[in-house]
Structure formats: structure tokens, C-alpha cells
C-alpha positions, 0 to 999 in steps of 0.5 A, a space after each residue: 499499499 505504501 508503495 502504491 501511494 508513493 508512486 501516486 504521490 510521485 506521479 502527481 509531482 511529475 504532473 505537476 513538472 509537466 504541467 509547468 514545462 508545457 506552459 513555459 513552452 507555450 509562453 516562449 512560442 507565444 513570445 516569439 510569435 508576438 516578437 515576429 508580428 511586431 517586427 512585421 507591423 513595424 517594418 510595414 509602419 516604415 514602409 507606409 511612412 515612405 509611400 505616404 512621403 511622411 517626415 520622421 515622427 509622423 504617424 502614417 495613415 493606416 490602411 487595411 493591411 496595417 489595420 489587419 496586422 494590428 488586430 493580429 498583434 492584439 490577439 497574440 498579445 492576449 493570448 501571451 498574457 493570458 499564458 504568462 499569468 497562468 505560468 506565474 500562477 502555477 509557479 506560485 501556486 496563487 492567484 497573482 496579478 493583484 491590482 496596481 494602486 490607482 495612481 500607478 495604473 493611470 501612469 502605466 496606462 498613459 505609458 503604454 499609449 505613449 509608447 505605441 505612438 512613439 513606435 508608430 512614428 518610429 521614434 525608437 529612442 523615445 519608446 525605449 525610455 518609456 519601456 524602461 519606466 513601464 517595466 519598472 512599474 510592472 516588472 516582468 510584464 510580457 508585453 512590455 519585456 518583448 517590446 523592450 527587446 524589439 525596440 532596443 534592437 530597432 534602435 541599434 539597427 537605426 544607429 547602424 543605419 545612421 553610421 552606414 549612411 554617414 560613412 557611405 557619403 565619403 569616397 574613400 574605399 575603406 569608408 565605403 567598405 566599412 559602411 558596406 559591412 555595417 549595412 551587411 549586419 543591419 541586413 542580418 536584422 531587417 531585410 527591406 527593398 530600401 536597404 538592398 538598394 543602398 547595399 547595391 549603391 554601396 557596392 557600385 560606389 566602392 567598385 568604382 572608388 577601388 578602380 580608381 585607387 588601384 589606378 593611382 597606385 599603379 601609375 605612381 608605381 610606374 612613375 616610380 620605376 621610370 625613376 628607378 625607385 624600385 623599393 618605392 614602387 614595391 611598396 606601393 604595389 603592396 597597398 593594391 586593393 583587390 578588385 573582384 571583376 577588373 576589366 582587361 584593360 586594367 589587368 593589362 596595365 597591372 601586369 605591365 607595371 608588375 613585369 617592369 617591376 620584376 625586370 627592375 628587381 632582377 637587374 638590381 640583383 644581377 648588379 648586386 651580384 656583379 658587385 660582389 664578385 668584383 669585390 671578391 
């Protein structure tokens, strides 16, 4: 009898543990789905702002697709809140979520409205500050936590994009290359048509700037060889940037300069060998 009771009690504990793990999985899946929906919604808000020619900080006029995304986001949020409350209640063995004092609840409601307005307008820095206060009032709130993670990510993307655009205004290949690398990092997070267009533009400008830099170095190396400055020509060619698809003319010019350098180096080697023989 004792063994039977022991197994019964143990199975209850196992069932309890299984229930908690199931709720944890449900909450995590809902968080991921809610996060993905927020990303879609915010990306579409950005598209609408661009299509409607709005200045930064202006909310777009909603269309049917935006309204559909908002409904989906609200549905997922309600499910996420319910599942999170069930999980907290399961872990605490009590009904959690006692109401906030009236003054704090009013402030929280205001913060939530202002946060959504800031997000609609693409004011990510302002949204991040509002969310910090939101989560100080209501720590662990599933909506606030997901929004803060995504807003911080979007703020980082915006900062990187501004940095890439500032670098893209330069003509220096190294700056253009850095801008392209930064933009690659942005595109891993947000793949938007305007970012792809900027990447294509950067790639074309980088190729052209690299061509010009190569031409300048090769011409300087050719002049150095004409004046018998072999070491200077060797140093210049060591700085020659790589161009993936040079034209035939560019390859021919580079080969001619390199052949002239090889001849100069052989000649210098022969002269030094002759000097050693004479000294011996």
C-alpha cells in the first residue's frame, strides 16, 4: 500500500512538473510569435511612412493591411498575457497579478499609450525610455519585455544605419567598405527593399572607388619605376586593393607594371651579384 501511495504522490509531482514545462513552452512560443508579428507590423509602418512621404516622427495613415496586422498583434498579446499569468500562478501556487494602486495604473496606461505612439512614429529612443519606466512599474510584464527587446534591437539597427549612411557619403574605399560591412549587419536583422537598394548603391560606388585607387597606385608605381625607385614601386604595389572583376585594360596595365617591377628587381639583383664578384 505504501508503495502504491508513493507512486501516486510521485506521479502527481511529475504531472505538476510536466504542466509547468508545458506552460513555459507555450509562453516562449507565444513570445516568439508576438515578437515576429511586432517586427512585421513595425516594418510595414516604416513602408507606409515612406510611401506616404512622411517626415520622421509622423504616424502613417492606416490601410487595411496595417489594421489586419494590428488585430493579429492584439490577439497574440492577449494570448501571451493569459499564458504568462497562468505560468506565474502555477509557479506561485496562488492567483498573482493583484491590481496596481490607482495612480500607478493610470501612469502605466499613459506609458503604454505613449509607447505605442512613439513606435508608430518610429521614435525608437523615446519608446525605449518609456518602456524602461513601464517595466519599473510592472516588472516581468510579457508585453513590455518583448517590446523592450525589439525596440532596443530597432534602436541599434537605426544607429548602425545612420552610421552606414554617414560613411557612404565618403569617397574613400576603406570608408565605403566599412559602410558596406555595417549595412550587412543591419540586413541580418531587417531585410527591407530600401536597404538592399542602398547596399547595391554602396557596392557600385565601392567598386568604382577601388578602381580609381588602383589606377592611382599603379600609375604612381609606374612613375617610380621610370625613375628607378624600385623599393617605392614595390611598397606601392603592396598596397594595391583587390578588385573582384577588373576589366581587360586594368589587368593589362597591372601586368605591365608588375613585369617592369620584376625586370627592375632582376636587374638590381644582377648588379649586386656583379658588385660582390668584383669585391671578391
